[in-house]
TILODO-891295 format. One record per residue (C-alpha): residue in three letters; x, y, z. Coordinates in steps of 0.02 Angstrom, whole numbers, padded with zeros to 5 digits, always signed. Example, Ala and Ser with C-alpha at 12.3 -4.5 7.8 and 13.67 -1.06 7.14 Angstrom:
2
ALA+00615-00225+00390
SER+00684-00053+00357
END
This chain:
230
UNK-00351+00389+01217
UNK-00420+00512+01344
UNK-00579+00614+01334
UNK-00569+00800+01300
UNK-00425+00792+01178
UNK-00415+00940+01061
UNK-00522+00939+00906
UNK-00443+00947+00735
UNK-00272+00874+00774
UNK-00275+00769+00618
UNK-00368+00827+00463
UNK-00407+00698+00332
UNK-00556+00665+00223
UNK-00688+00548+00292
UNK-00681+00473+00119
UNK-00530+00377+00186
UNK-00629+00304+00330
UNK-00777+00266+00219
UNK-00660+00178+00099
UNK-00595+00070+00242
UNK-00769+00010+00287
UNK-00820-00012+00106
UNK-00663-00112+00071
UNK-00708-00236+00206
UNK-00891-00241+00154
UNK-00842-00277-00026
UNK-00724-00415+00027
UNK-00850-00503+00138
UNK-01003-00464+00031
UNK-00948-00451-00150
UNK-01120-00396-00204
UNK-01123-00249-00086
UNK-01156-00080-00165
UNK-01018+00026-00092
UNK-01118+00184-00108
UNK-01243+00115+00015
UNK-01142-00003+00124
UNK-01189-00066+00296
UNK-01244+00039+00443
UNK-01069+00096+00490
UNK-01024+00141+00312
UNK-01191+00227+00288
UNK-01166+00338+00440
UNK-00992+00382+00377
UNK-01059+00424+00204
UNK-01179+00547+00284
UNK-01032+00649+00348
UNK-00930+00650+00188
UNK-00831+00808+00161
UNK-00802+00840+00347
UNK-00634+00811+00429
UNK-00591+00675+00554
UNK-00497+00718+00712
UNK-00428+00620+00858
UNK-00594+00625+00949
UNK-00677+00540+00801
UNK-00539+00409+00794
UNK-00563+00382+00980
UNK-00748+00350+00952
UNK-00711+00225+00814
UNK-00581+00139+00923
UNK-00709+00115+01060
UNK-00837+00046+00938
UNK-00709-00075+00867
UNK-00653-00128+01040
UNK-00833-00164+01091
UNK-00858-00274+00937
UNK-00698-00370+00972
UNK-00744-00392+01156
UNK-00916-00459+01106
UNK-00843-00606+01009
UNK-00888-00767+01102
UNK-00761-00908+01079
UNK-00820-01084+01042
UNK-00732-01236+01113
UNK-00717-01322+00944
UNK-00533-01364+00913
UNK-00443-01270+00777
UNK-00374-01353+00621
UNK-00188-01339+00591
UNK-00219-01208+00458
UNK-00328-01104+00575
UNK-00198-01118+00713
UNK-00066-01049+00595
UNK-00179-00904+00546
UNK-00214-00864+00727
UNK-00029-00863+00766
UNK+00001-00743+00621
UNK-00129-00624+00691
UNK-00051-00639+00865
UNK+00127-00607+00805
UNK+00076-00459+00697
UNK-00019-00385+00842
UNK+00128-00413+00960
UNK+00243-00312+00846
UNK+00115-00172+00833
UNK+00093-00168+01021
UNK+00279-00169+01063
UNK+00331-00029+00946
UNK+00177+00075+00989
UNK+00226+00068+01172
UNK+00396+00137+01121
UNK+00308+00275+01023
UNK+00213+00326+01179
UNK+00381+00363+01258
UNK+00479+00434+01110
UNK+00358+00519+00991
UNK+00404+00702+00965
UNK+00226+00762+00933
UNK+00062+00742+01026
UNK-00023+00686+00866
UNK+00094+00537+00840
UNK+00085+00496+01025
UNK-00105+00489+01016
UNK-00099+00378+00862
UNK+00015+00263+00962
UNK-00107+00266+01109
UNK-00250+00217+00992
UNK-00144+00074+00926
UNK-00099+00012+01100
UNK-00283+00009+01145
UNK-00330-00080+00983
UNK-00195-00213+00997
UNK-00220-00241+01184
UNK-00404-00280+01154
UNK-00363-00393+01007
UNK-00227-00484+01106
UNK-00342-00514+01253
UNK-00476-00587+01140
UNK-00350-00698+01049
UNK-00293-00767+01217
UNK-00474-00799+01266
UNK-00507-00893+01104
UNK-00345-00991+01120
UNK-00386-01042+01298
UNK-00560-01099+01248
UNK-00484-01207+01112
UNK-00339-01276+01212
UNK-00199-01200+01108
UNK-00049-01094+01155
UNK-00009-00929+01071
UNK+00168-00859+01051
UNK+00224-00756+01200
UNK+00400-00707+01144
UNK+00447-00579+01011
UNK+00514-00657+00852
UNK+00676-00597+00771
UNK+00583-00479+00654
UNK+00496-00392+00799
UNK+00657-00383+00900
UNK+00747-00301+00754
UNK+00607-00175+00732
UNK+00607-00134+00918
UNK+00795-00103+00910
UNK+00777+00012+00759
UNK+00638+00110+00844
UNK+00739+00133+01003
UNK+00885+00203+00904
UNK+00781+00332+00810
UNK+00739+00505+00877
UNK+00636+00660+00837
UNK+00548+00677+00670
UNK+00642+00526+00601
UNK+00565+00422+00739
UNK+00390+00489+00707
UNK+00400+00452+00521
UNK+00477+00281+00551
UNK+00337+00237+00672
UNK+00199+00296+00555
UNK+00279+00203+00410
UNK+00324+00040+00496
UNK+00179+00022+00617
UNK+00044+00134+00550
UNK+00061+00087+00366
UNK+00167-00070+00342
UNK+00112-00157+00501
UNK-00071-00129+00461
UNK-00047-00186+00281
UNK+00016-00350+00349
UNK-00129-00365+00471
UNK-00250-00317+00332
UNK-00184-00462+00226
UNK-00192-00584+00372
UNK-00369-00531+00419
UNK-00422-00553+00238
UNK-00353-00730+00238
UNK-00444-00768+00400
UNK-00608-00703+00331
UNK-00585-00799+00169
UNK-00501-00961+00223
UNK-00530-00995+00409
UNK-00656-01129+00452
UNK-00677-01081+00635
UNK-00826-00968+00674
UNK-00739-00879+00818
UNK-00593-00828+00709
UNK-00704-00767+00569
UNK-00807-00665+00691
UNK-00650-00588+00767
UNK-00580-00542+00597
UNK-00746-00464+00545
UNK-00745-00360+00705
UNK-00563-00303+00698
UNK-00530-00285+00512
UNK-00618-00118+00479
UNK-00519-00032+00617
UNK-00356-00105+00552
UNK-00390-00026+00382
UNK-00441+00139+00462
UNK-00281+00149+00565
UNK-00180+00112+00408
UNK-00265+00250+00309
UNK-00253+00378+00450
UNK-00068+00340+00471
UNK-00034+00355+00284
UNK-00122+00522+00278
UNK-00024+00585+00428
UNK+00141+00524+00355
UNK+00103+00609+00189
UNK+00063+00771+00280
UNK+00228+00764+00376
UNK+00327+00736+00216
UNK+00232+00875+00127
UNK+00263+01000+00267
UNK+00449+01005+00234
UNK+00504+00893+00376
UNK+00656+00783+00356
UNK+00650+00630+00245
UNK+00588+00469+00324
UNK+00740+00373+00267
END
């Protein structure tokens, strides 16, 4: 996402973003008081009632990318269960990346295109870190799209206009992030490898934020009288 983009392109309550951070804090620290969550959540709470625009999302993307990049892989081999979790994260990210690249070409509005750009940046950083962790641990990640991703890519390429925009927000922005949210939760809860847990802790809040932003945008499109998403 480039600097200088117009302010106010997407208006949604910062309650959504605060909820995303609090959700992760509650999952990882069940005793956390969500009204006074960690430093990120606290800074978001201080701006409650304001609207979030693409510049704010850009800032959050950069913060999330920096946290992901700072994860230092260990050389300890992964258990079979951890390898499977890591492959799930990789495949989910691959789908998100592939269809977001299509959205950069086909989106009919600047707003959707910028959401797609944010997603490409998020998933590129996550993919690079997954490859770094895999290399350190001597394992191989999937490099080919599975049948589910191929089918989704085909559907996206056949859609146009507002139907495409709504399909992208629904399938990538909402459903794709719901899947990643669930996988990240399983990593945080069940993984035994420190590198994987650290990566999930770094990436999970932004996954939830992208999901909530996309849902809000999709709801706004439906409410504005645009064509149905299906």
